[in-house]
ROBASE-10432 format. One record per atom (N, C-alpha, C, CB): x, y, z; residue in three letters; atom name; residue number from 1. Coordinates in pm, whole numbers, plus 50000, padded with zeros to 5 digits. Glycine has a CB too. Layout:
     xx     yy     zz  res  atom    n
      X      Y      Z  ALA    CA  NUM
...
END
This chain:
     xx     yy     zz  res  atom    n
  30140  64728  89348  MET     N    1
  30187  64862  89327  MET    CA    1
  30322  64879  89395  MET     C    1
  30084  64965  89379  MET    CB    1
  30420  64928  89323  ARG     N    2
  30555  64945  89377  ARG    CA    2
  30570  65082  89441  ARG     C    2
  30660  64925  89268  ARG    CB    2
  30642  65086  89553  ASP     N    3
  30668  65212  89622  ASP    CA    3
  30762  65301  89542  ASP     C    3
  30726  65185  89760  ASP    CB    3
  30844  65241  89458  SER     N    4
  30944  65319  89385  SER    CA    4
  30903  65344  89240  SER     C    4
  31077  65247  89389  SER    CB    4
  30773  65340  89212  PHE     N    5
  30725  65364  89076  PHE    CA    5
  30765  65504  89031  PHE     C    5
  30571  65347  89068  PHE    CB    5
  30841  65516  88922  PRO     N    6
  30887  65649  88880  PRO    CA    6
  30771  65733  88827  PRO     C    6
  30996  65638  88774  PRO    CB    6
  30756  65854  88879  ILE     N    7
  30652  65945  88834  ILE    CA    7
  30715  66050  88743  ILE     C    7
  30580  66012  88955  ILE    CB    7
  30823  66110  88788  ALA     N    8
  30890  66214  88710  ALA    CA    8
  31030  66233  88767  ALA     C    8
  30810  66348  88712  ALA    CB    8
  31109  66314  88699  LYS     N    9
  31240  66348  88753  LYS    CA    9
  31220  66441  88871  LYS     C    9
  31332  66413  88644  LYS    CB    9
  31307  66433  88967  LYS     N   10
  31295  66516  89086  LYS    CA   10
  31432  66564  89129  LYS     C   10
  31226  66440  89199  LYS    CB   10
  31430  66666  89209  THR     N   11
  31553  66714  89271  THR    CA   11
  31546  66680  89418  THR     C   11
  31574  66868  89249  THR    CB   11
  31645  66612  89467  MET     N   12
  31653  66579  89609  MET    CA   12
  31774  66651  89666  MET     C   12
  31664  66423  89633  MET    CB   12
  31772  66670  89794  ILE     N   13
  31882  66736  89860  ILE    CA   13
  31963  66633  89937  ILE     C   13
  31832  66847  89955  ILE    CB   13
  32093  66632  89914  GLN     N   14
  32184  66550  89993  GLN    CA   14
  32283  66644  90060  GLN     C   14
  32257  66443  89905  GLN    CB   14
  32325  66606  90179  TRP     N   15
  32421  66689  90252  TRP    CA   15
  32562  66641  90222  TRP     C   15
  32392  66684  90406  TRP    CB   15
  32645  66731  90172  VAL     N   16
  32785  66701  90143  VAL    CA   16
  32869  66802  90220  VAL     C   16
  32815  66707  89988  VAL    CB   16
  32947  66752  90315  ASN     N   17
  33030  66839  90400  ASN    CA   17
  32949  66949  90467  ASN     C   17
  33141  66901  90317  ASN    CB   17
  32828  66914  90512  GLY     N   18
  32744  67009  90583  GLY    CA   18
  32671  67109  90495  GLY     C   18
  32826  67084  90679  GLY    CB   18
  32677  67088  90362  VAL     N   19
  32612  67180  90269  VAL    CA   19
  32510  67101  90186  VAL     C   19
  32718  67251  90176  VAL    CB   19
  32387  67154  90173  PRO     N   20
  32288  67083  90091  PRO    CA   20
  32322  67094  89942  PRO     C   20
  32147  67137  90117  PRO    CB   20
  32320  66980  89872  GLU     N   21
  32343  66978  89728  GLU    CA   21
  32232  66899  89661  GLU     C   21
  32483  66916  89694  GLU    CB   21
  32182  66948  89546  PRO     N   22
  32076  66874  89478  PRO    CA   22
  32130  66749  89408  PRO     C   22
  32006  66964  89377  PRO    CB   22
  32051  66644  89409  THR     N   23
  32079  66523  89332  THR    CA   23
  31953  66491  89255  THR     C   23
  32124  66402  89425  THR    CB   23
  31962  66405  89156  TYR     N   24
  31847  66378  89071  TYR    CA   24
  31812  66231  89072  TYR     C   24
  31873  66426  88929  TYR    CB   24
  31685  66201  89056  GLY     N   25
  31637  66064  89054  GLY    CA   25
  31487  66063  89031  GLY     C   25
  31673  65991  89184  GLY    CB   25
  31424  65950  89058  ASN     N   26
  31279  65939  89039  ASN    CA   26
  31203  65981  89164  ASN     C   26
  31241  65797  89001  ASN    CB   26
  31089  66044  89144  ILE     N   27
  31005  66086  89257  ILE    CA   27
  30916  65969  89299  ILE     C   27
  30919  66210  89220  ILE    CB   27
  30911  65943  89430  ASN     N   28
  30817  65846  89484  ASN    CA   28
  30772  65900  89620  ASN     C   28
  30883  65701  89497  ASN    CB   28
  30669  65842  89680  PRO     N   29
  30620  65897  89807  PRO    CA   29
  30727  65911  89915  PRO     C   29
  30509  65810  89860  PRO    CB   29
  30818  65816  89921  SER     N   30
  30924  65821  90023  SER    CA   30
  31017  65939  89999  SER     C   30
  31004  65691  90023  SER    CB   30
  31052  65964  89873  SER     N   31
  31144  66074  89844  SER    CA   31
  31077  66209  89866  SER     C   31
  31195  66064  89700  SER    CB   31
  30947  66219  89842  ILE     N   32
  30875  66345  89867  ILE    CA   32
  30875  66375  90016  ILE     C   32
  30729  66338  89812  ILE    CB   32
  30852  66273  90098  LYS     N   33
  30853  66292  90244  LYS    CA   33
  30993  66333  90289  LYS     C   33
  30808  66161  90317  LYS    CB   33
  31095  66271  90234  GLN     N   34
  31232  66304  90271  GLN    CA   34
  31264  66448  90232  GLN     C   34
  31331  66208  90205  GLN    CB   34
  31222  66490  90113  LEU     N   35
  31248  66625  90067  LEU    CA   35
  31177  66728  90157  LEU     C   35
  31202  66641  89921  LEU    CB   35
  31051  66701  90191  ALA     N   36
  30975  66791  90278  ALA    CA   36
  31041  66801  90415  ALA     C   36
  30828  66744  90292  ALA    CB   36
  31080  66687  90469  THR     N   37
  31146  66685  90600  THR    CA   37
  31276  66765  90597  THR     C   37
  31173  66541  90645  THR    CB   37
  31353  66748  90492  THR     N   38
  31479  66821  90478  THR    CA   38
  31454  66971  90469  THR     C   38
  31557  66773  90355  THR    CB   38
  31359  67011  90384  ALA     N   39
  31330  67154  90366  ALA    CA   39
  31280  67217  90496  ALA     C   39
  31226  67173  90255  ALA    CB   39
  31195  67146  90569  LEU     N   40
  31142  67199  90695  LEU    CA   40
  31250  67205  90803  LEU     C   40
  31025  67113  90743  LEU    CB   40
  31351  67119  90793  SER     N   41
  31458  67114  90894  SER    CA   41
  31565  67221  90873  SER     C   41
  31522  66978  90892  SER    CB   41
  31567  67282  90755  LEU     N   42
  31669  67384  90727  LEU    CA   42
  31650  67504  90818  LEU     C   42
  31663  67427  90579  LEU    CB   42
  31759  67573  90849  PRO     N   43
  31747  67693  90932  PRO    CA   43
  31665  67800  90860  PRO     C   43
  31888  67749  90967  PRO    CB   43
  31582  67868  90936  TYR     N   44
  31501  67977  90880  TYR    CA   44
  31593  68092  90842  TYR     C   44
  31392  68024  90982  TYR    CB   44
  31578  68142  90721  GLU     N   45
  31666  68247  90669  GLU    CA   45
  31600  68383  90662  GLU     C   45
  31716  68209  90533  GLU    CB   45
  31477  68395  90711  GLY     N   46
  31409  68525  90713  GLY    CA   46
  31328  68551  90588  GLY     C   46
  31510  68635  90731  GLY    CB   46
  31263  68667  90589  ASP     N   47
  31182  68711  90475  ASP    CA   47
  31260  68813  90394  ASP     C   47
  31046  68770  90523  ASP    CB   47
  31244  68806  90264  TYR     N   48
  31317  68898  90176  TYR    CA   48
  31258  69038  90188  TYR     C   48
  31312  68850  90028  TYR    CB   48
  31346  69135  90212  ASN     N   49
  31307  69276  90220  ASN    CA   49
  31350  69344  90091  ASN     C   49
  31370  69346  90345  ASN    CB   49
  31252  69390  90012  GLU     N   50
  31282  69450  89881  GLU    CA   50
  31367  69576  89894  GLU     C   50
  31153  69483  89807  GLU    CB   50
  31337  69660  89994  GLU     N   51
  31410  69785  90011  GLU    CA   51
  31557  69760  90041  GLU     C   51
  31349  69868  90123  GLU    CB   51
  31582  69664  90131  LEU     N   52
  31720  69635  90171  LEU    CA   52
  31789  69539  90075  LEU     C   52
  31723  69577  90311  LEU    CB   52
  31710  69461  90003  GLY     N   53
  31767  69363  89909  GLY    CA   53
  31827  69242  89978  GLY     C   53
  31871  69429  89825  GLY    CB   53
  31786  69216  90102  ILE     N   54
  31838  69101  90178  ILE    CA   54
  31725  69037  90257  ILE     C   54
  31954  69144  90273  ILE    CB   54
  31753  68917  90308  ASN     N   55
  31658  68852  90398  ASN    CA   55
  31675  68912  90537  ASN     C   55
  31680  68698  90401  ASN    CB   55
  31561  68940  90601  VAL     N   56
  31562  68996  90736  VAL    CA   56
  31493  68895  90827  VAL     C   56
  31490  69136  90740  VAL    CB   56
  31558  68863  90938  ILE     N   57
  31502  68766  91032  ILE    CA   57
  31445  68840  91152  ILE     C   57
  31609  68664  91077  ILE    CB   57
  31317  68818  91178  ASP     N   58
  31252  68868  91299  ASP    CA   58
  31330  68809  91417  ASP     C   58
  31097  68830  91304  ASP    CB   58
  31371  68890  91515  PRO     N   59
  31453  68840  91626  PRO    CA   59
  31391  68720  91699  PRO     C   59
  31477  68951  91725  PRO    CB   59
  31259  68712  91706  ARG     N   60
  31198  68599  91777  ARG    CA   60
  31215  68467  91702  ARG     C   60
  31051  68626  91800  ARG    CB   60
  31253  68473  91573  PHE     N   61
  31273  68352  91494  PHE    CA   61
  31420  68313  91481  PHE     C   61
  31213  68371  91357  PHE    CB   61
  31508  68388  91544  GLU     N   62
  31652  68358  91538  GLU    CA   62
  31677  68215  91586  GLU     C   62
  31733  68459  91624  GLU    CB   62
  31752  68138  91510  GLY     N   63
  31790  68003  91549  GLY    CA   63
  31683  67897  91528  GLY     C   63
  31828  68004  91691  GLY    CB   63
  31569  67935  91471  MET     N   64
  31460  67838  91449  MET    CA   64
  31473  67774  91310  MET     C   64
  31322  67906  91463  MET    CB   64
  31409  67659  91295  SER     N   65
  31402  67593  91165  SER    CA   65
  31281  67647  91089  SER     C   65
  31392  67437  91181  SER    CB   65
  31273  67616  90960  ASN     N   66
  31156  67656  90880  ASN    CA   66
  31028  67601  90941  ASN     C   66
  31171  67608  90735  ASN    CB   66
  31031  67477  90989  ALA     N   67
  30912  67415  91047  ALA    CA   67
  30866  67488  91173  ALA     C   67
  30939  67268  91079  ALA    CB   67
  30962  67526  91257  GLU     N   68
  30926  67596  91381  GLU    CA   68
  30862  67731  91351  GLU     C   68
  31051  67616  91469  GLU    CB   68
  30918  67805  91256  VAL     N   69
  30862  67934  91219  VAL    CA   69
  30723  67916  91159  VAL     C   69
  30955  68007  91118  VAL    CB   69
  30708  67814  91076  MET     N   70
  30578  67787  91015  MET    CA   70
  30471  67762  91122  MET     C   70
  30588  67666  90921  MET    CB   70
  30503  67682  91224  TRP     N   71
  30406  67651  91329  TRP    CA   71
  30373  67773  91414  TRP     C   71
  30458  67539  91418  TRP    CB   71
  30474  67854  91445  VAL     N   72
  30450  67976  91523  VAL    CA   72
  30357  68070  91446  VAL     C   72
  30583  68049  91557  VAL    CB   72
  30386  68089  91318  ARG     N   73
  30302  68178  91237  ARG    CA   73
  30159  68124  91223  ARG     C   73
  30364  68197  91098  ARG    CB   73
  30146  67993  91206  MET     N   74
  30013  67934  91194  MET    CA   74
  29936  67950  91325  MET     C   74
  30023  67784  91156  MET    CB   74
  30004  67932  91438  ALA     N   75
  29941  67948  91568  ALA    CA   75
  29897  68093  91589  ALA     C   75
  30036  67903  91681  ALA    CB   75
  29978  68187  91544  GLU     N   76
  29941  68329  91556  GLU    CA   76
  29818  68361  91474  GLU     C   76
  30057  68419  91513  GLU    CB   76
  29810  68306  91352  LYS     N   77
  29691  68326  91269  LYS    CA   77
  29567  68268  91338  LYS     C   77
  29710  68261  91129  LYS    CB   77
  29582  68147  91392  ALA     N   78
  29469  68083  91461  ALA    CA   78
  29425  68166  91580  ALA     C   78
  29507  67940  91506  ALA    CB   78
  29521  68216  91657  ALA     N   79
  29490  68298  91775  ALA    CA   79
  29423  68429  91736  ALA     C   79
  29617  68326  91855  ALA    CB   79
  29451  68478  91616  ALA     N   80
  29391  68603  91569  ALA    CA   80
  29253  68581  91508  ALA     C   80
  29482  68670  91467  ALA    CB   80
  29207  68455  91506  GLY     N   81
  29072  68427  91458  GLY    CA   81
  29062  68361  91322  GLY     C   81
  28998  68552  91453  GLY    CB   81
  29173  68323  91263  ASP     N   82
  29170  68254  91133  ASP    CA   82
  29121  68111  91156  ASP     C   82
  29312  68256  91064  ASP    CB   82
  28997  68085  91118  ILE     N   83
  28935  67955  91142  ILE    CA   83
  29008  67843  91069  ILE     C   83
  28788  67958  91100  ILE    CB   83
  29049  67867  90944  ASP     N   84
  29121  67763  90868  ASP    CA   84
  29252  67725  90936  ASP     C   84
  29149  67811  90725  ASP    CB   84
  29322  67825  90988  ALA     N   85
  29448  67797  91059  ALA    CA   85
  29420  67716  91185  ALA     C   85
  29522  67928  91095  ALA    CB   85
  29315  67753  91257  ALA     N   86
  29280  67680  91380  ALA    CA   86
  29243  67536  91349  ALA     C   86
  29163  67750  91453  ALA    CB   86
  29163  67515  91245  LYS     N   87
  29124  67378  91207  LYS    CA   87
  29246  67296  91169  LYS     C   87
  29023  67381  91090  LYS    CB   87
  29337  67357  91091  MET     N   88
  29457  67285  91048  MET    CA   88
  29539  67242  91168  MET     C   88
  29542  67373  90953  MET    CB   88
  29560  67333  91262  ILE     N   89
  29641  67300  91380  ILE    CA   89
  29573  67191  91462  ILE     C   89
  29664  67425  91468  ILE    CB   89
  29444  67207  91488  LEU     N   90
  29373  67108  91569  LEU    CA   90
  29370  66971  91500  LEU     C   90
  29231  67155  91597  LEU    CB   90
  29352  66970  91368  ASP     N   91
  29352  66843  91294  ASP    CA   91
  29488  66773  91303  ASP     C   91
  29316  66866  91147  ASP    CB   91
  29596  66851  91297  ARG     N   92
  29730  66791  91303  ARG    CA   92
  29767  66747  91444  ARG     C   92
  29834  66890  91250  ARG    CB   92
  29726  66826  91543  VAL     N   93
  29766  66797  91680  VAL    CA   93
  29673  66693  91745  VAL     C   93
  29766  66925  91763  VAL    CB   93
  29543  66714  91732  LEU     N   94
  29446  66625  91797  LEU    CA   94
  29395  66514  91706  LEU     C   94
  29330  66705  91849  LEU    CB   94
  29413  66530  91576  GLY     N   95
  29356  66437  91479  GLY    CA   95
  29218  66485  91439  GLY     C   95
  29350  66293  91537  GLY    CB   95
  29179  66451  91319  LYS     N   96
  29046  66492  91272  LYS    CA   96
  28940  66420  91352  LYS     C   96
  29029  66464  91121  LYS    CB   96
  28829  66489  91381  PRO     N   97
  28721  66423  91455  PRO    CA   97
  28666  66305  91376  PRO     C   97
  28607  66523  91487  PRO    CB   97
  28636  66199  91447  LYS     N   98
  28578  66081  91382  LYS    CA   98
  28433  66111  91348  LYS     C   98
  28589  65955  91473  LYS    CB   98
  28390  66062  91233  GLN     N   99
  28250  66080  91194  GLN    CA   99
  28167  65973  91262  GLN     C   99
  28234  66073  91039  GLN    CB   99
  28051  66014  91310  SER     N  100
  27963  65914  91370  SER    CA  100
  27862  65868  91266  SER     C  100
  27891  65972  91495  SER    CB  100
  27827  65742  91274  VAL     N  101
  27732  65683  91180  VAL    CA  101
  27626  65612  91261  VAL     C  101
  27803  65584  91081  VAL    CB  101
  27500  65645  91231  GLU     N  102
  27390  65576  91298  GLU    CA  102
  27356  65451  91220  GLU     C  102
  27265  65668  91312  GLU    CB  102
  27338  65342  91293  THR     N  103
  27298  65218  91228  THR    CA  103
  27177  65161  91301  THR     C  103
  27415  65116  91227  THR    CB  103
  27096  65090  91227  THR     N  104
  26981  65022  91284  THR    CA  104
  26995  64875  91249  THR     C  104
  26845  65081  91232  THR    CB  104
  26985  64792  91349  THR     N  105
  26995  64648  91326  THR    CA  105
  26855  64589  91330  THR     C  105
  27087  64581  91432  THR    CB  105
  26825  64513  91228  MET     N  106
  26693  64448  91222  MET    CA  106
  26714  64298  91238  MET     C  106
  26619  64480  91087  MET    CB  106
  26632  64238  91322  THR     N  107
  26643  64094  91342  THR    CA  107
  26523  64022  91284  THR     C  107
  26656  64061  91490  THR    CB  107
  26445  64094  91204  LEU     N  108
  26327  64032  91141  LEU    CA  108
  26366  63973  91006  LEU     C  108
  26213  64136  91124  LEU    CB  108
  26294  63870  90969  THR     N  109
  26309  63820  90832  THR    CA  109
  26227  63911  90742  THR     C  109
  26263  63668  90820  THR    CB  109
  26247  63899  90615  TYR     N  110
  26172  63984  90521  TYR    CA  110
  26021  63966  90537  TYR     C  110
  26214  63954  90377  TYR    CB  110
  25970  63843  90541  PRO     N  111
  25824  63826  90560  PRO    CA  111
  25776  63886  90693  PRO     C  111
  25787  63676  90554  PRO    CB  111
  25857  63871  90800  GLU     N  112
  25818  63929  90929  GLU    CA  112
  25816  64082  90921  GLU     C  112
  25914  63883  91040  GLU    CB  112
  25912  64140  90849  PHE     N  113
  25916  64284  90832  PHE    CA  113
  25792  64332  90757  PHE     C  113
  26045  64327  90757  PHE    CB  113
  25753  64261  90651  LEU     N  114
  25633  64299  90576  LEU    CA  114
  25508  64291  90664  LEU     C  114
  25615  64209  90452  LEU    CB  114
  25501  64188  90748  GLU     N  115
  25388  64177  90841  GLU    CA  115
  25387  64295  90939  GLU     C  115
  25395  64043  90918  GLU    CB  115
  25506  64331  90987  HIS     N  116
  25518  64444  91079  HIS    CA  116
  25467  64573  91012  HIS     C  116
  25665  64461  91125  HIS    CB  116
  25508  64595  90887  LEU     N  117
  25462  64714  90814  LEU    CA  117
  25311  64712  90795  LEU     C  117
  25531  64723  90678  LEU    CB  117
  25258  64595  90763  ALA     N  118
  25113  64583  90744  ALA    CA  118
  25039  64618  90874  ALA     C  118
  25075  64440  90698  ALA    CB  118
  25089  64570  90989  ARG     N  119
  25026  64601  91118  ARG    CA  119
  25032  64752  91146  ARG     C  119
  25095  64523  91233  ARG    CB  119
  25147  64816  91115  GLN     N  120
  25159  64960  91135  GLN    CA  120
  25059  65036  91048  GLN     C  120
  25303  65006  91104  GLN    CB  120
  25044  64993  90923  GLU     N  121
  24948  65059  90833  GLU    CA  121
  24806  65041  90885  GLU     C  121
  24960  65003  90690  GLU    CB  121
  24777  64921  90935  GLU     N  122
  24643  64894  90987  GLU    CA  122
  24614  64983  91110  GLU     C  122
  24628  64743  91023  GLU    CB  122
  24712  64995  91198  LYS     N  123
  24697  65081  91316  LYS    CA  123
  24675  65226  91275  LYS     C  123
  24820  65071  91407  LYS    CB  123
  24750  65272  91173  ALA     N  124
  24738  65409  91125  ALA    CA  124
  24599  65433  91069  ALA     C  124
  24844  65439  91019  ALA    CB  124
  24547  65334  90994  LYS     N  125
  24411  65347  90936  LYS    CA  125
  24307  65353  91049  LYS     C  125
  24379  65228  90840  LYS    CB  125
  24318  65264  91146  ASN     N  126
  24221  65259  91254  ASN    CA  126
  24230  65381  91344  ASN     C  126
  24240  65132  91337  ASN    CB  126
  24350  65434  91361  GLY     N  127
  24367  65552  91444  GLY    CA  127
  24312  65677  91377  GLY     C  127
  24513  65571  91477  GLY    CB  127
  24316  65681  91245  ASN     N  128
  24268  65797  91170  ASN    CA  128
  24119  65786  91139  ASN     C  128
  24346  65811  91041  ASN    CB  128
  24063  65666  91149  ALA     N  129
  23922  65645  91111  ALA    CA  129
  23827  65683  91220  ALA     C  129
  23899  65503  91072  ALA    CB  129
END
């Protein structure tokens, strides 16, 4: 399987003279990660206010990137009791909990196991009789 297998056309962002410009090419896992990283690294521009017709930045988010604002907002939701937000943060920061699996190791051969079962059945019969 090739890492650069073309899936579809995509828009990527390249920086030209300090300004992001879209470029086009094939989408692959590496380019998706690069695009996400670029988008999260951009300066936060605020939320659009319909009444004012402009983006308004909460003063506490001044100078932050999109990623920083996203994490602050997610942490606030988690602190307010949003279980999904709390799980997401803990999974990303601490890693998902490992699943435990119980195993039983048997050192008997099949005939020995059958004999063992027969003895258990015999004990059960004698104990109930």
